[in-house]
C-alpha positions in Angstrom: 0.0 0.0 0.0 2.8 2.4 0.8 4.4 1.8 -2.6 1.0 2.4 -4.3 0.4 5.7 -2.5 3.9 7.0 -3.2 3.5 6.3 -7.0 0.2 8.3 -7.1 1.3 11.4 -5.1 1.1 14.9 -6.7 4.0 17.1 -7.8 5.9 18.7 -5.0 6.5 22.4 -4.6 10.1 22.0 -5.4 9.3 20.2 -8.7 6.7 22.9 -9.6 9.3 25.6 -9.0 11.9 23.9 -11.2 9.3 23.4 -14.0 8.2 27.0 -13.8 11.8 28.2 -13.8 12.5 26.2 -17.0 9.4 27.6 -18.7 10.4 31.2 -17.8 13.9 30.6 -19.2 12.5 29.2 -22.4 10.1 32.1 -22.7 12.9 34.6 -22.1 15.0 33.0 -24.8 12.1 33.0 -27.3 10.9 36.6 -26.6 13.6 38.3 -28.8 13.0 35.9 -31.6 9.2 36.4 -31.5 9.7 40.2 -31.3 12.1 40.2 -34.2 9.7 38.1 -36.3 6.8 40.5 -35.6 9.0 43.5 -36.5 10.1 41.7 -39.7 6.5 40.9 -40.6 5.4 44.5 -40.1 8.3 45.8 -42.2 7.3 43.4 -45.0 3.7 44.5 -44.9 4.8 48.2 -44.9 7.0 47.5 -48.0 4.1 45.8 -49.8 1.7 48.6 -48.9 4.2 51.2 -50.1 4.7 49.3 -53.4 0.9 49.1 -53.9 0.6 52.9 -53.3 3.5 53.6 -55.7 2.0 51.5 -58.4 -1.4 53.1 -57.9 0.1 56.6 -58.3 2.0 55.5 -61.4 -1.1 54.1 -63.0 -3.0 57.4 -62.2 -0.2 59.3 -63.8 -0.4 57.1 -66.9 -4.2 57.4 -67.2 -4.1 61.1 -66.8 -1.2 61.5 -69.3 -3.5 62.7 -72.0 -4.7 65.6 -69.9 -1.1 66.3 -68.8 0.0 66.6 -72.4 -2.4 69.6 -72.8 0.1 71.6 -70.7 3.5 72.9 -71.9 6.3 70.4 -72.2 7.9 71.7 -69.1 4.9 71.5 -66.9 5.3 69.0 -64.0 2.9 66.1 -63.8 2.2 67.0 -60.2 0.9 70.4 -61.3 -1.2 69.0 -64.2 -2.8 66.5 -61.8 -3.3 69.2 -59.2 -1.5 67.1 -56.6 -0.5 68.7 -53.2 3.1 68.8 -52.1 2.4 65.7 -50.0 -0.1 62.9 -50.4 -0.8 60.9 -47.2 -2.9 58.0 -46.1 -4.9 57.9 -42.9 -2.9 57.4 -39.7 -1.0 59.4 -37.1 1.4 62.0 -38.3 5.0 60.8 -37.8 7.3 62.3 -35.2 10.2 64.5 -36.2 13.4 63.9 -34.3 15.7 66.9 -34.6 18.7 65.0 -33.1 21.3 64.7 -35.8 23.2 61.5 -36.4 25.6 61.8 -39.3 26.7 58.8 -41.3 29.0 58.0 -44.3 25.9 57.7 -46.5 25.3 61.5 -46.1 28.0 62.4 -48.6 25.6 62.5 -51.6 23.0 64.4 -49.7 25.5 67.0 -48.4 26.8 67.5 -51.9 23.2 68.1 -53.1 22.4 70.4 -50.1 25.5 72.6 -50.9 23.9 73.6 -54.2 20.4 73.5 -52.9 21.0 76.2 -50.4 21.1 78.8 -53.1 17.8 77.9 -54.7 15.7 76.2 -52.0 12.3 77.8 -51.6 10.6 78.0 -48.2 13.6 77.3 -46.0 16.6 78.8 -47.8 17.8 80.7 -44.8 18.0 77.5 -42.8 19.9 75.8 -45.5 22.4 78.7 -46.0 22.8 79.8 -42.4 22.3 76.7 -40.4 24.7 74.4 -42.2 24.3 70.8 -43.2 22.7 69.6 -40.0 20.1 72.3 -40.0 19.5 71.6 -43.7 18.8 67.9 -42.9 16.4 68.8 -40.1 14.6 71.3 -42.3 14.2 68.7 -45.1 12.8 66.2 -42.6 10.3 68.7 -41.1 8.9 69.4 -44.6 7.1 66.1 -44.5 4.8 67.6 -41.9 5.0 71.3 -42.8 4.1 71.0 -46.5 0.7 71.2 -48.0 -0.8 67.7 -47.5 -3.8 66.0 -49.2 -5.6 62.7 -48.9 -4.2 59.8 -51.0 -7.7 58.3 -51.1 -9.1 61.4 -52.9 -6.9 60.6 -55.9 -6.5 56.8 -55.9 -9.7 55.4 -54.2 -12.2 58.1 -55.2 -12.3 60.8 -57.8 -12.9 63.5 -55.2 -10.5 65.8 -57.0 -12.8 65.7 -60.1 -10.6 64.3 -62.8 -12.3 63.6 -66.1 -13.5 60.0 -66.1 -12.4 57.6 -68.9 -15.1 57.1 -71.4 -15.7 53.8 -73.4 -13.1 53.5 -76.1 -10.8 56.2 -74.7 -7.3 55.8 -73.5 -7.0 58.6 -71.0 -9.1 59.6 -68.0 -9.6 58.5 -64.4 -10.2 54.8 -64.2 -9.8 54.0 -60.5 -9.8 52.9 -57.9 -6.0 52.4 -58.2 -5.6 50.6 -54.9 -7.6 47.6 -53.8 -8.7 49.1 -50.5 -8.2 52.3 -48.4 -4.8 52.3 -46.7 -5.5 53.1 -43.1 -1.8 53.6 -42.2 1.3 51.6 -41.8 1.6 48.6 -39.4 2.6 51.0 -36.6 -0.4 53.3 -37.1 1.6 56.1 -38.9 0.9 57.7 -42.3 2.4 56.6 -45.5 3.5 59.8 -47.3 4.6 60.7 -50.8 6.5 63.9 -51.7 4.4 64.4 -54.9 5.6 68.0 -55.2 8.4 66.7 -57.3 6.5 64.2 -59.5 7.3 65.2 -63.1 7.3 61.9 -65.2 10.6 62.6 -66.9 13.5 60.3 -67.4 16.4 62.6 -67.2 18.6 63.3 -64.2 18.4 67.1 -64.5 15.5 69.5 -65.2 15.4 72.2 -67.9 17.5 74.5 -65.7 20.2 71.9 -65.3 19.4 71.3 -61.7 19.1 67.8 -60.3 15.6 66.4 -60.4 14.2 65.4 -57.1 13.4 61.8 -56.1 9.8 60.9 -55.3 9.1 58.0 -52.9 6.5 56.5 -50.6 7.7 56.6 -47.0 6.7 54.8 -43.8 8.5 56.1 -40.7 9.1 52.5 -39.6 9.0 51.0 -36.2 10.3 54.1 -34.3 7.6 56.3 -35.8 10.1 59.0 -36.7 10.5 60.1 -40.3 14.3 60.3 -40.9 14.4 60.4 -44.7 14.8 64.0 -46.1 11.9 65.3 -48.0 14.1 66.5 -50.9 17.0 64.5 -52.4 18.6 64.5 -55.8 17.3 61.7 -57.9 20.8 60.3 -58.5 21.7 60.1 -54.7 18.4 59.4 -53.0 18.1 56.6 -50.4 16.2 55.8 -47.2 17.5 57.0 -43.8 17.2 55.3 -40.4 14.6 52.5 -40.3 12.2 54.2 -42.7 10.4 51.9 -45.2 10.8 53.6 -48.6 9.7 52.7 -52.2 10.9 54.9 -55.0 8.5 56.1 -57.6 10.9 58.5 -59.5 
């Protein structure tokens, strides 16, 4: 009887403590892996969303090309489409971190800024007088300080009032250009496009010989801070920090 009772006894407190300790150790070891997997999955989703937005805007530009051709050869596509300086999705406005962390990848941007300081509109004093660091800060702040419009008004609905495509015609609004309204990136922030510089050309310089500006869809990434400058030369443009960026032009 003693042998039978001993074989059916419950788990002791010491055994329970050991088991829980092992489980906590396993959970602690797995936590960084799970967190990294979640972050990676969100970054992949943000990249896919940004690519979808970029393709939608490109298709809008193609469909409205007939209307754009009615303007002079030097007219920017953004002007002919009546696009604001920035198109943005729903979501919270990204934070702007004015702390400056220089890197080796800044060389192209600094070269661009040195010439930009003489011609930049709406911030030229900061570019000339504040130096490169102030210039970078000013160009990041422009994401929030520029005239901003709703992306859905152009890609999901025709709220802007473009001419609709008629049967048998090539040009005209033929949306929606995205499958569903984009409610923000995986971290709840806006996707933003610096549509001010959209011009549809294929050259590196404009008619005045100045570098054309790159156009991209930007998510501020996991830290919620937009770090990519609003204005970059098309030949030197790249993402900064952990921003998720898809180039359009």
